[in-house]
ZADO-1210 file (C-alpha; in nm, 4 decimals, padded with zeros to 6 digits):
<atoms>
<atom x="-11.5418" y="22.4986" z="10.9655" code="MET" pos="1"/>
<atom x="-11.3825" y="22.1781" z="10.9993" code="MET" pos="2"/>
<atom x="-11.4523" y="21.8921" z="10.7793" code="GLU" pos="3"/>
<atom x="-11.5544" y="21.5822" z="10.9528" code="GLN" pos="4"/>
<atom x="-11.4112" y="21.2630" z="10.8211" code="LYS" pos="5"/>
<atom x="-11.5954" y="20.9347" z="10.8536" code="LEU" pos="6"/>
<atom x="-11.4157" y="20.6668" z="11.0318" code="SER" pos="7"/>
<atom x="-11.3299" y="20.3587" z="10.8208" code="PRO" pos="8"/>
<atom x="-11.5660" y="20.1481" z="11.0304" code="VAL" pos="9"/>
<atom x="-11.8557" y="20.3829" z="10.9850" code="ARG" pos="10"/>
<atom x="-11.7968" y="20.4154" z="10.6108" code="SER" pos="11"/>
<atom x="-11.7885" y="20.0418" z="10.5603" code="ARG" pos="12"/>
<atom x="-12.1136" y="19.9961" z="10.7514" code="ARG" pos="13"/>
<atom x="-12.2621" y="20.2706" z="10.5377" code="PHE" pos="14"/>
<atom x="-12.1437" y="20.1083" z="10.2130" code="SER" pos="15"/>
<atom x="-12.2745" y="19.7699" z="10.3286" code="LEU" pos="16"/>
<atom x="-12.6152" y="19.9257" z="10.3911" code="ILE" pos="17"/>
<atom x="-12.6154" y="20.0966" z="10.0522" code="MET" pos="18"/>
<atom x="-12.5126" y="19.7754" z="09.8777" code="ALA" pos="19"/>
<atom x="-12.7966" y="19.5841" z="10.0305" code="THR" pos="20"/>
<atom x="-13.0489" y="19.8502" z="09.9367" code="GLU" pos="21"/>
<atom x="-12.9051" y="19.8758" z="09.5792" code="ALA" pos="22"/>
<atom x="-12.9348" y="19.4990" z="09.5341" code="GLY" pos="23"/>
<atom x="-13.2999" y="19.5076" z="09.6205" code="GLY" pos="24"/>
<atom x="-13.3585" y="19.7983" z="09.3895" code="PHE" pos="25"/>
<atom x="-13.1937" y="19.6044" z="09.1006" code="THR" pos="26"/>
<atom x="-13.4197" y="19.3065" z="09.1665" code="LEU" pos="27"/>
<atom x="-13.7281" y="19.5300" z="09.1388" code="ILE" pos="28"/>
<atom x="-13.5927" y="19.6722" z="08.8142" code="GLU" pos="29"/>
<atom x="-13.5478" y="19.3169" z="08.6734" code="VAL" pos="30"/>
<atom x="-13.9030" y="19.2251" z="08.7711" code="LEU" pos="31"/>
<atom x="-14.0512" y="19.5350" z="08.6174" code="VAL" pos="32"/>
<atom x="-13.8390" y="19.4714" z="08.3022" code="ALA" pos="33"/>
<atom x="-13.9824" y="19.1078" z="08.2879" code="LEU" pos="34"/>
<atom x="-14.3421" y="19.2352" z="08.3205" code="VAL" pos="35"/>
<atom x="-14.2847" y="19.4855" z="08.0403" code="VAL" pos="36"/>
<atom x="-14.1213" y="19.2176" z="07.8216" code="LEU" pos="37"/>
<atom x="-14.4092" y="18.9730" z="07.8928" code="ALA" pos="38"/>
<atom x="-14.6742" y="19.2310" z="07.7978" code="VAL" pos="39"/>
<atom x="-14.4780" y="19.3156" z="07.4831" code="GLY" pos="40"/>
<atom x="-14.4567" y="18.9447" z="07.3905" code="LEU" pos="41"/>
<atom x="-14.8282" y="18.9032" z="07.4516" code="LEU" pos="42"/>
<atom x="-14.8953" y="19.2038" z="07.2241" code="GLY" pos="43"/>
<atom x="-14.6683" y="19.0544" z="06.9603" code="LEU" pos="44"/>
<atom x="-14.8482" y="18.7204" z="06.9772" code="ALA" pos="45"/>
<atom x="-15.1932" y="18.8952" z="06.9450" code="ALA" pos="46"/>
<atom x="-15.0530" y="19.0911" z="06.6465" code="LEU" pos="47"/>
<atom x="-14.9495" y="18.7607" z="06.4865" code="GLN" pos="48"/>
<atom x="-15.2959" y="18.6135" z="06.5422" code="VAL" pos="49"/>
<atom x="-15.4701" y="18.9097" z="06.3910" code="MET" pos="50"/>
<atom x="-15.2267" y="18.9018" z="06.0947" code="SER" pos="51"/>
<atom x="-15.3135" y="18.5385" z="06.0273" code="LEU" pos="52"/>
<atom x="-15.6835" y="18.6143" z="06.0470" code="LYS" pos="53"/>
<atom x="-15.6707" y="18.9076" z="05.8070" code="TYR" pos="54"/>
<atom x="-15.4499" y="18.7151" z="05.5689" code="ASN" pos="55"/>
<atom x="-15.7100" y="18.4352" z="05.5592" code="GLN" pos="56"/>
<atom x="-15.9839" y="18.6913" z="05.4955" code="THR" pos="57"/>
<atom x="-15.7854" y="18.8490" z="05.2130" code="ALA" pos="58"/>
<atom x="-15.7237" y="18.4948" z="05.0696" code="TYR" pos="59"/>
<atom x="-16.0999" y="18.4158" z="05.0810" code="ASN" pos="60"/>
<atom x="-16.1851" y="18.7526" z="04.9183" code="ARG" pos="61"/>
<atom x="-15.9351" y="18.6727" z="04.6411" code="ASN" pos="62"/>
<atom x="-16.0910" y="18.3264" z="04.5868" code="GLN" pos="63"/>
<atom x="-16.4378" y="18.4752" z="04.5740" code="ALA" pos="64"/>
<atom x="-16.3186" y="18.7240" z="04.3098" code="THR" pos="65"/>
<atom x="-16.1602" y="18.4595" z="04.0963" code="VAL" pos="66"/>
<atom x="-16.4630" y="18.2280" z="04.1251" code="ILE" pos="67"/>
<atom x="-16.7053" y="18.5082" z="04.0322" code="ALA" pos="68"/>
<atom x="-16.5034" y="18.6160" z="03.7286" code="TYR" pos="69"/>
<atom x="-16.4738" y="18.2493" z="03.6290" code="ASP" pos="70"/>
<atom x="-16.8470" y="18.2240" z="03.6023" code="LEU" pos="71"/>
<atom x="-16.8718" y="18.5624" z="03.4207" code="ALA" pos="72"/>
<atom x="-16.6262" y="18.4220" z="03.1590" code="ASP" pos="73"/>
<atom x="-16.8230" y="18.1072" z="03.1247" code="ARG" pos="74"/>
<atom x="-17.1420" y="18.3078" z="03.0734" code="MET" pos="75"/>
<atom x="-16.9777" y="18.5229" z="02.8098" code="ARG" pos="76"/>
<atom x="-16.8508" y="18.2207" z="02.6284" code="ALA" pos="77"/>
<atom x="-17.2021" y="18.0667" z="02.6300" code="ASN" pos="78"/>
<atom x="-17.3904" y="18.3891" z="02.5645" code="ALA" pos="79"/>
<atom x="-17.6657" y="18.2323" z="02.3645" code="SER" pos="80"/>
<atom x="-17.8182" y="18.0798" z="02.6872" code="VAL" pos="81"/>
<atom x="-17.7009" y="18.3278" z="02.9434" code="SER" pos="82"/>
<atom x="-18.0485" y="18.3408" z="03.0995" code="GLY" pos="83"/>
<atom x="-17.9910" y="17.9711" z="03.2003" code="ASN" pos="84"/>
<atom x="-17.7265" y="18.0825" z="03.4471" code="TYR" pos="85"/>
<atom x="-17.9746" y="18.2889" z="03.6465" code="LEU" pos="86"/>
<atom x="-18.0471" y="18.1373" z="03.9807" code="THR" pos="87"/>
<atom x="-18.0667" y="18.2392" z="04.3415" code="THR" pos="88"/>
<atom x="-17.9559" y="17.9065" z="04.4605" code="THR" pos="89"/>
<atom x="-17.7567" y="17.6363" z="04.2788" code="LEU" pos="90"/>
<atom x="-17.8920" y="17.3421" z="04.4745" code="ALA" pos="91"/>
<atom x="-18.1154" y="17.2112" z="04.1853" code="GLU" pos="92"/>
<atom x="-17.8311" y="17.2306" z="03.9364" code="THR" pos="93"/>
<atom x="-17.5868" y="17.0658" z="04.1740" code="ALA" pos="94"/>
<atom x="-17.8297" y="16.7883" z="04.2544" code="ALA" pos="95"/>
<atom x="-17.9001" y="16.7083" z="03.8850" code="SER" pos="96"/>
<atom x="-17.5288" y="16.6811" z="03.8125" code="CYS" pos="97"/>
<atom x="-17.4461" y="16.4804" z="04.1244" code="LYS" pos="98"/>
<atom x="-17.6936" y="16.2154" z="04.0116" code="SER" pos="99"/>
<atom x="-17.4872" y="16.1621" z="03.6902" code="GLY" pos="100"/>
<atom x="-17.7300" y="16.3327" z="03.4549" code="SER" pos="101"/>
<atom x="-17.6579" y="16.3712" z="03.0828" code="THR" pos="102"/>
<atom x="-17.5601" y="16.7423" z="03.0891" code="PRO" pos="103"/>
<atom x="-17.2814" y="16.6869" z="03.3242" code="CYS" pos="104"/>
<atom x="-17.1426" y="16.3668" z="03.1847" code="THR" pos="105"/>
<atom x="-17.1829" y="16.4617" z="02.8194" code="GLN" pos="106"/>
<atom x="-16.9631" y="16.7728" z="02.8227" code="CYS" pos="107"/>
<atom x="-16.6394" y="16.5937" z="02.9071" code="ILE" pos="108"/>
<atom x="-16.4123" y="16.6442" z="02.6051" code="ASP" pos="109"/>
<atom x="-16.4129" y="16.7311" z="02.2351" code="GLN" pos="110"/>
<atom x="-16.5701" y="16.4028" z="02.1262" code="THR" pos="111"/>
<atom x="-16.8526" y="16.4315" z="02.3777" code="ASN" pos="112"/>
<atom x="-17.0216" y="16.7561" z="02.2834" code="ARG" pos="113"/>
<atom x="-17.3229" y="16.8986" z="02.4537" code="CYS" pos="114"/>
<atom x="-17.5781" y="17.1712" z="02.3834" code="SER" pos="115"/>
<atom x="-17.5375" y="17.5279" z="02.5170" code="PRO" pos="116"/>
<atom x="-17.8083" y="17.4538" z="02.7720" code="THR" pos="117"/>
<atom x="-17.6305" y="17.1448" z="02.8934" code="GLN" pos="118"/>
<atom x="-17.3089" y="17.3456" z="02.9095" code="LEU" pos="119"/>
<atom x="-17.4741" y="17.5999" z="03.1296" code="ALA" pos="120"/>
<atom x="-17.5902" y="17.3324" z="03.3697" code="VAL" pos="121"/>
<atom x="-17.2397" y="17.1872" z="03.3737" code="LYS" pos="122"/>
<atom x="-17.0825" y="17.5272" z="03.4279" code="ASP" pos="123"/>
<atom x="-17.3201" y="17.6008" z="03.7205" code="LEU" pos="124"/>
<atom x="-17.2403" y="17.2545" z="03.8728" code="TYR" pos="125"/>
<atom x="-16.8617" y="17.3203" z="03.8424" code="GLU" pos="126"/>
<atom x="-16.8979" y="17.6735" z="03.9813" code="TRP" pos="127"/>
<atom x="-17.0962" y="17.5492" z="04.2836" code="ASN" pos="128"/>
<atom x="-16.8241" y="17.2869" z="04.3473" code="ASN" pos="129"/>
<atom x="-16.5627" y="17.5717" z="04.3388" code="LEU" pos="130"/>
<atom x="-16.7677" y="17.7711" z="04.5909" code="LEU" pos="131"/>
<atom x="-16.8069" y="17.4822" z="04.8240" code="VAL" pos="132"/>
<atom x="-16.4380" y="17.3602" z="04.8004" code="SER" pos="133"/>
<atom x="-16.2644" y="17.6969" z="04.7946" code="GLN" pos="134"/>
<atom x="-16.4662" y="17.9052" z="05.0486" code="LEU" pos="135"/>
<atom x="-16.6020" y="17.8148" z="05.3939" code="PRO" pos="136"/>
<atom x="-16.9725" y="17.7561" z="05.3442" code="ASN" pos="137"/>
<atom x="-16.9453" y="17.9306" z="05.0105" code="GLY" pos="138"/>
<atom x="-17.2691" y="18.0159" z="04.8240" code="THR" pos="139"/>
<atom x="-17.3462" y="18.2152" z="04.5189" code="GLY" pos="140"/>
<atom x="-17.6204" y="18.3611" z="04.3014" code="SER" pos="141"/>
<atom x="-17.6631" y="18.5126" z="03.9615" code="VAL" pos="142"/>
<atom x="-17.9239" y="18.7744" z="03.8890" code="THR" pos="143"/>
<atom x="-18.0125" y="18.9976" z="03.5970" code="GLN" pos="144"/>
<atom x="-18.1511" y="19.3541" z="03.5861" code="SER" pos="145"/>
<atom x="-18.2032" y="19.4622" z="03.2198" code="GLY" pos="146"/>
<atom x="-17.8789" y="19.3758" z="03.0305" code="ALA" pos="147"/>
<atom x="-17.6620" y="19.3697" z="03.3484" code="VAL" pos="148"/>
<atom x="-17.5847" y="19.0478" z="03.5196" code="TYR" pos="149"/>
<atom x="-17.4719" y="19.0406" z="03.8846" code="THR" pos="150"/>
<atom x="-17.2796" y="18.7568" z="04.0408" code="ILE" pos="151"/>
<atom x="-17.2801" y="18.7441" z="04.4167" code="THR" pos="152"/>
<atom x="-17.0541" y="18.5266" z="04.6318" code="VAL" pos="153"/>
<atom x="-17.1021" y="18.4830" z="05.0089" code="ASN" pos="154"/>
<atom x="-16.8901" y="18.2893" z="05.2538" code="TRP" pos="155"/>
<atom x="-16.8729" y="18.2298" z="05.6286" code="ASP" pos="156"/>
<atom x="-16.5604" y="18.4342" z="05.7075" code="ASP" pos="157"/>
<atom x="-16.5959" y="18.4340" z="06.0879" code="ASN" pos="158"/>
<atom x="-16.6663" y="18.0563" z="06.0763" code="ARG" pos="159"/>
<atom x="-16.9565" y="18.0649" z="06.3075" code="ASP" pos="160"/>
<atom x="-17.1595" y="17.8155" z="06.0896" code="GLY" pos="161"/>
<atom x="-17.3917" y="18.0752" z="05.9308" code="THR" pos="162"/>
<atom x="-17.3600" y="18.3268" z="05.6630" code="ILE" pos="163"/>
<atom x="-17.4991" y="18.6525" z="05.8021" code="ASP" pos="164"/>
<atom x="-17.4416" y="19.0287" z="05.7806" code="ASN" pos="165"/>
<atom x="-17.1130" y="18.9865" z="05.9624" code="LEU" pos="166"/>
<atom x="-16.9683" y="18.7871" z="05.6777" code="ASP" pos="167"/>
<atom x="-16.8345" y="18.9559" z="05.3600" code="PRO" pos="168"/>
<atom x="-17.0090" y="18.9495" z="05.0259" code="THR" pos="169"/>
<atom x="-16.8439" y="18.9852" z="04.6896" code="PHE" pos="170"/>
<atom x="-17.0618" y="19.1122" z="04.3998" code="ALA" pos="171"/>
<atom x="-16.9574" y="19.1889" z="04.0478" code="MET" pos="172"/>
<atom x="-17.1649" y="19.3126" z="03.7585" code="SER" pos="173"/>
<atom x="-17.1132" y="19.2824" z="03.3793" code="PHE" pos="174"/>
<atom x="-17.3039" y="19.3129" z="03.0588" code="GLN" pos="175"/>
</atoms>
């Protein structure tokens, strides 16, 4: 058999056709690569948003832990009236201190001493201020069962305006 050789004219036409088709194929490859890159960048942005959200949740949980242990330390230091710290809501204590009552203004420094009961009211007032200032819609309660005290801290982690079962709760118990 004899080999057929392509004429120079025919081979040039064939190479021009191939070059045109190859150029179109490269453009499609670039478009597909851009779509893949865009999807990857959107995924990276979503990952960053979720990272920030979980970082804030961890920060709030840490603040709740510190605030609860702060009150536990205050209660241990003022053990003679630890029953005065029991409350399901701190609104009454906070209201009495905001009005400038004696328990909250008397316990300022070493020269202005107060009774253990007054100190408990001041401690609850300061604890309530910490809850409100450090946590979104922070609330807390102190309960007792036998000799065990339980401090519970709630906050609006999803920031929907209400504290519900979708929001975390931190509880710690001590004797």
